[in-house]
C-alpha positions in Angstrom: -88.5 64.2 153.1 -87.3 62.1 155.8 -86.2 63.0 159.4 -82.0 62.9 159.9 -80.0 63.0 162.8 -76.7 64.1 163.8 -75.4 64.0 167.3 -77.9 66.8 169.6 -79.0 67.7 165.9 -82.2 67.3 164.6 -83.2 68.1 160.9 -85.4 66.8 158.1 -84.5 67.1 154.2 -84.3 65.4 151.1 -83.3 61.7 151.2 -80.6 60.4 149.9 -81.9 57.6 147.3 -80.0 55.5 144.8 -79.9 56.2 141.4 -83.4 53.4 139.9 -85.4 55.2 143.2 -84.4 58.5 141.8 -85.6 57.9 138.2 -89.6 55.9 139.8 -89.2 58.9 141.6 -89.5 61.0 138.2 -91.4 58.8 136.5 -94.7 59.2 139.8 -94.3 62.9 139.5 -94.6 62.7 135.7 -97.1 60.9 135.5 -99.0 63.2 138.3 -98.8 65.7 136.2 -99.9 64.0 132.5 -103.2 63.2 134.8 -103.8 66.8 136.4 -103.2 68.7 133.2 -104.4 65.8 130.8 -107.6 64.8 132.0 -109.2 66.9 129.7 -107.4 65.7 126.6 -108.5 62.0 127.6 -111.8 62.8 128.8 -112.3 64.5 125.3 -110.8 61.1 123.6 -113.8 59.4 125.4 -116.2 61.5 124.1 -114.3 61.2 120.3 -114.5 57.1 119.9 -118.2 57.7 122.1 -119.8 60.4 119.0 -118.4 57.4 116.0 -119.6 55.2 118.0 -122.9 56.5 117.8 -122.4 57.6 114.3 -121.5 54.0 112.9 -125.1 52.8 114.8 -126.4 55.8 113.3 -125.3 55.2 109.3 -126.1 51.2 109.9 -130.2 51.8 111.1 -130.4 54.3 107.8 -129.1 51.9 105.3 -130.6 48.7 107.1 -134.3 49.6 108.0 -136.0 49.9 104.4 -135.3 46.3 103.7 -136.8 45.6 106.8 -140.6 44.7 106.3 -143.8 43.9 108.5 -145.5 40.8 108.2 -148.9 40.2 109.2 -150.8 37.1 107.8 -154.8 35.9 108.5 -155.6 32.2 109.4 -159.0 30.8 109.0 -159.7 29.0 112.2 -162.7 27.0 111.4 -164.6 26.1 115.1 -166.6 23.4 115.5 -170.8 23.3 116.5 -172.2 25.4 118.6 -172.8 23.6 122.1 -176.9 23.5 122.6 -177.3 25.4 126.1 -179.0 28.4 126.6 -176.2 30.9 126.9 -176.9 31.3 130.7 -176.6 27.6 131.6 -173.0 26.8 129.1 -171.4 30.2 131.3 -172.3 28.6 134.5 -171.4 24.5 132.9 -167.6 25.7 132.1 -166.8 25.9 135.5 -167.4 23.0 136.6 -166.4 21.0 133.1 -163.5 21.1 130.4 -164.2 22.2 127.3 -163.8 18.5 125.3 -166.9 17.2 127.1 -168.8 20.2 126.1 -168.5 20.0 123.2 -168.8 16.3 123.3 -172.2 15.6 124.6 -173.7 19.3 123.9 -172.1 20.4 120.3 -174.9 21.0 117.6 -173.4 20.0 114.1 -173.8 22.0 111.7 -173.8 25.3 113.5 -170.0 25.9 112.9 -168.3 28.8 113.5 -165.3 30.3 112.1 -162.6 33.1 112.3 -160.1 34.8 111.9 -156.5 34.4 113.5 -154.0 37.5 113.0 -150.3 36.7 113.3 -147.4 39.4 113.2 -143.3 39.0 112.1 -140.8 41.1 110.8 -138.6 40.1 107.9 -136.5 41.7 105.5 -135.4 42.3 101.9 -132.6 40.4 100.2 -132.8 40.3 97.2 -134.1 43.6 95.0 -136.8 41.3 92.7 -138.6 41.1 95.8 -137.8 38.5 98.4 -138.5 38.6 101.7 -136.6 35.9 105.1 -138.6 35.4 107.4 -139.3 32.9 110.2 -141.4 29.6 109.5 -143.3 29.8 112.0 -144.6 34.3 111.2 -146.2 32.7 108.3 -146.8 28.7 109.2 -150.6 27.9 108.2 -151.2 31.6 106.6 -154.1 31.8 104.7 -152.6 35.5 102.8 -149.9 37.2 104.1 -149.0 40.9 103.5 -146.3 43.0 103.3 -145.4 46.3 104.1 -142.6 48.3 103.8 -141.0 51.0 105.6 -142.6 53.7 103.1 -146.1 52.5 104.5 -146.9 50.4 100.8 -148.6 47.0 100.9 -148.0 44.1 99.6 -149.8 40.4 98.7 -146.7 37.9 99.2 -146.9 34.5 98.0 -144.3 32.0 99.3 -142.1 30.2 97.9 -141.8 27.4 100.9 -140.3 27.4 104.0 -137.8 24.3 106.0 -139.2 23.2 108.6 -136.2 22.0 110.4 -134.7 25.6 110.2 -137.7 27.6 110.8 -136.0 29.7 108.0 -139.3 31.2 105.0 -139.2 32.8 101.8 -141.6 35.2 100.4 -142.0 36.4 96.7 -144.4 40.7 96.6 -144.5 41.7 93.4 -142.1 44.1 91.4 -138.3 45.0 91.2 -136.1 47.1 92.5 -136.6 47.3 96.0 -133.7 48.7 98.9 -132.3 45.0 100.4 -129.3 44.0 102.5 -126.6 41.6 101.9 -126.0 38.3 104.0 -123.0 38.7 105.0 -120.6 36.4 106.9 -121.3 34.9 110.0 -118.4 32.9 110.5 -116.5 36.2 110.7 -118.7 36.8 113.8 -116.5 36.9 117.4 -117.7 36.9 121.4 -118.0 40.4 122.5 -118.7 41.9 118.4 -121.1 44.8 118.4 -124.5 44.1 116.7 -127.9 45.8 115.8 -131.4 43.7 115.6 -134.4 45.0 113.7 -138.3 44.6 113.8 -141.5 45.5 114.8 -141.8 44.0 118.6 -145.2 44.0 120.4 -146.4 46.1 116.4 -143.9 49.2 116.7 -142.3 49.1 113.1 -138.8 49.1 112.7 -137.1 49.4 116.1 -133.7 49.5 116.7 -131.7 48.0 119.3 -128.6 46.7 120.0 -125.7 44.4 122.2 -123.0 42.5 122.0 -122.2 38.4 120.5 -122.9 36.6 124.0 -122.2 33.6 122.3 -122.1 31.5 118.9 -123.1 27.3 118.1 -125.8 27.2 120.4 -127.5 23.9 120.0 -129.4 21.3 122.0 -132.3 24.2 123.2 -135.2 22.2 121.7 -136.4 25.0 119.6 -135.4 23.7 116.1 -134.7 20.1 114.6 -131.1 22.4 113.4 -129.7 24.2 115.7 -126.3 26.1 114.9 -127.9 29.6 117.0 -125.7 33.2 117.6 -127.0 34.0 121.4 -127.7 37.9 122.1 -128.4 40.4 125.2 -130.0 42.7 121.5 -132.9 43.5 122.5 -135.4 40.9 121.0 -138.7 40.2 121.7 -142.3 38.8 120.3 -143.0 40.5 116.8 -138.7 40.9 116.1 -138.7 36.8 114.3 -137.8 37.0 111.0 -136.1 40.8 111.7 -132.0 40.9 110.5 -128.8 40.8 113.1 -126.5 43.1 111.6 -123.0 43.6 112.2 -121.6 47.4 112.2 -120.7 47.0 108.5 -124.8 46.7 107.8 -124.7 42.7 106.4 -127.4 40.6 107.4 -125.2 38.1 110.2 -128.0 36.8 111.2 -132.5 36.2 110.7 -133.9 36.3 114.8 -135.7 34.0 116.0 -135.7 33.0 119.4 -135.7 34.4 122.8 -135.1 32.3 126.3 -137.4 33.9 128.6 -139.7 33.4 131.7 -141.8 36.3 130.8 -142.3 35.8 126.8 -140.3 39.0 127.1 -136.6 40.2 127.1 -134.5 38.7 129.2 -130.9 39.3 127.7 -130.9 35.8 126.0 -131.7 35.9 122.3 -131.4 33.7 119.1 -130.1 34.0 115.8 -130.1 32.3 112.5 -126.4 32.2 111.6 -126.5 33.8 107.5 -124.3 31.8 106.1 -126.6 28.5 107.6 -129.3 31.2 105.6 -127.5 31.0 103.0 -127.3 27.6 101.7 -131.0 27.5 102.8 -131.9 30.5 100.6 -129.9 28.6 97.3 -132.1 26.2 96.9 -135.7 28.4 97.8 -134.5 31.1 95.3 -134.6 28.7 92.6 -138.4 27.4 93.4 -141.1 30.1 92.0 -143.9 30.6 93.8 -147.4 29.7 93.2 -150.5 31.5 93.8 -151.9 28.2 95.0 -149.1 27.0 97.6 -149.6 27.4 100.9 -147.2 28.5 103.7 -145.9 24.8 104.7 -144.9 24.2 101.2 -140.6 22.6 101.3 -137.3 22.8 99.8 
């Protein structure tokens, strides 16, 4: 409405608009009607999209979790001879002198001890014959390796090989027809793609977290000799190492191996080894036969 004046008279009436103005005016009215009356429909559509994503996450978890395993290790550590001091004085000496100094001057030969050092990580079965992928640092130096499946069954694992340059290790457990996951094509990943990380952070078995691909081709991190990491913001914590990073089709696109953190816990930056790199290493590893005498330092 506009104010129109004619001589001494004054009244309000509809403005005379040009054709383009009338078209714009009608379009705005139609948009207002759609927004006002169509908002429930739009909201329902959004909820439907969220349900589809939720169902996809559920399906991926059901598909992948049976193949994700817990990898626990035992390493026997020999401790040199004990101190030749009374325990009371030994405790006080430790406050003022470094450990190396005390061992050098007060250790007693022949009175050494040994203890078991326990470690834990994740892994996943990639071949139904019992071949398992995990991180090399999870099993490095281990004297015993035990693999626990999702159904709580435990197996003694043998090391097929380990590639220290990429931190990829392959284990073998006895048996066949195990649940397994497929290695996907990491080259098809794009920044922004949804991914799920599955593993055993802090011993919480088969934990599932979600995120996106934050970056690809991360290198010069000073973590490994050969680096070509997938960066993700899916929550990765200590214990996740060796677990799979999967796409929305449930295929493994990476193996979680490291985090960037000031606190030692999750800070939104995790790194995974691309599946295509894993394939190249595995093609060599599975050609080897595991040996009972072979330790975790065996290389391929």
